DRENVO-767041 format. One record per residue (C-alpha): residue in three letters; x, y, z. Coordinates in steps of 0.2 Angstrom, whole numbers, padded with zeros to 4 digits, always signed. Layout:
% DRENVO-767041
ALAXYZ ...
***
This chain:
% DRENVO-767041
UNK-0042-0082-0028 UNK-0038-0077-0011 UNK-0053-0075-0001 UNK-0041-0069+0016 UNK-0032-0054+0004 UNK-0049-0048-0004 UNK-0054-0045+0012 UNK-0040-0037+0019 UNK-0039-0026+0003 UNK-0057-0022+0006 UNK-0053-0015+0024 UNK-0036-0006+0018 UNK-0048+0002+0005 UNK-0059+0007+0018 UNK-0047+0015+0029 UNK-0038+0024+0016 UNK-0055+0031+0012 UNK-0058+0037+0029 UNK-0042+0045+0031 UNK-0043+0054+0014 UNK-0059+0060+0020 UNK-0050+0067+0036 UNK-0038+0073+0027 UNK-0048+0082+0014 UNK-0058+0091+0028 UNK-0052+0088+0047 UNK-0031+0089+0043 UNK-0035+0106+0034 UNK-0039+0114+0050 UNK-0027+0109+0062 UNK-0012+0109+0050 UNK+0000+0117+0037 UNK-0004+0114+0017 UNK+0014+0105+0017 UNK+0009+0093+0029 UNK-0007+0090+0022 UNK+0001+0089+0005 UNK+0012+0074+0013 UNK-0004+0066+0022 UNK-0012+0065+0004 UNK+0004+0056-0004 UNK+0002+0044+0010 UNK-0018+0042+0005 UNK-0013+0040-0013 UNK+0001+0026-0011 UNK-0011+0017+0002 UNK-0024+0017-0012 UNK-0012+0011-0027 UNK-0006-0003-0014 UNK-0024-0009-0011 UNK-0028-0011-0028 UNK-0011-0020-0029 UNK-0016-0031-0016 UNK-0033-0034-0025 UNK-0022-0039-0042 UNK-0013-0051-0032 UNK-0028-0059-0025 UNK-0036-0062-0041 UNK-0021-0066-0047 UNK-0021-0083-0036 UNK-0035-0089-0045 UNK-0023-0092-0062 UNK-0005-0092-0054 UNK-0002-0102-0039 UNK+0014-0096-0031 UNK+0021-0092-0014 UNK+0027-0076-0022 UNK+0011-0069-0024 UNK+0009-0072-0004 UNK+0027-0063-0002 UNK+0019-0049-0014 UNK+0004-0047-0006 UNK+0014-0048+0011 UNK+0025-0033+0007 UNK+0012-0022-0001 UNK+0004-0023+0016 UNK+0020-0018+0026 UNK+0025-0005+0014 UNK+0008+0002+0017 UNK+0012+0001+0036 UNK+0028+0009+0034 UNK+0027+0021+0019 UNK+0009+0028+0020 UNK+0008+0026+0040 UNK+0025+0036+0044 UNK+0018+0051+0032 UNK+0002+0049+0041 UNK+0012+0050+0057 UNK+0024+0064+0050 UNK+0010+0075+0046 UNK+0001+0074+0063 UNK+0017+0076+0073 UNK+0029+0086+0062 UNK+0044+0072+0068 UNK+0058+0073+0059 UNK+0064+0055+0065 UNK+0050+0049+0057 UNK+0059+0053+0039 UNK+0069+0036+0039 UNK+0055+0024+0038 UNK+0046+0031+0024 UNK+0060+0024+0011 UNK+0060+0006+0020 UNK+0039+0005+0016 UNK+0044+0011-0003 UNK+0057-0002-0004 UNK+0045-0016+0002 UNK+0031-0008-0011 UNK+0045-0009-0023 UNK+0050-0028-0021 UNK+0031-0032-0019 UNK+0029-0026-0038 UNK+0046-0037-0043 UNK+0039-0052-0036 UNK+0022-0051-0041 UNK+0031-0050-0058 UNK+0041-0063-0055 UNK+0029-0074-0051 UNK+0020-0071-0067 UNK+0034-0072-0078 UNK+0038-0089-0070 UNK+0019-0095-0073 UNK+0019-0109-0086 UNK+0004-0104-0093 UNK-0002-0097-0110 UNK+0014-0087-0118 UNK+0002-0072-0126 
***
C-alpha cells in the first residue's frame, strides 16, 4: 500500500466534497444552471479519480510497478486539468479555458491505461 497516495487521495476527497457542497449551495445563487451543471461534472470526475487513486494505492500492496506511480500521477494531473478547468470555467465563463479540459481527460485515460497494464503485467495468480 502506498501511504502517501492514500493521504493525497483523502485530501482530494475532502476538496471534492467541499467543492461539491459549494456547487450545490453557493454557486447556484451566483451562476446560471448550465455553469452549475459544468461545475458538477468537474466534481463528479474529481470524485471518480480520487477513488481511482485509492485503488492504485491499495494495488501497491500486491503489485510492484512504476506504472502504478505514473497512473496515480496522471490521475492527479487529470483532476487538476479536467476538473480544475471546469471549476474555473463555471466561475468565469472564459472560453479560453476550453482546450485545457480535454488535456485533463487524456491524462485520466492514460492513467487508466497504465493502471490496466500494471495489472496485466503482474505475474500473480492468473484467475
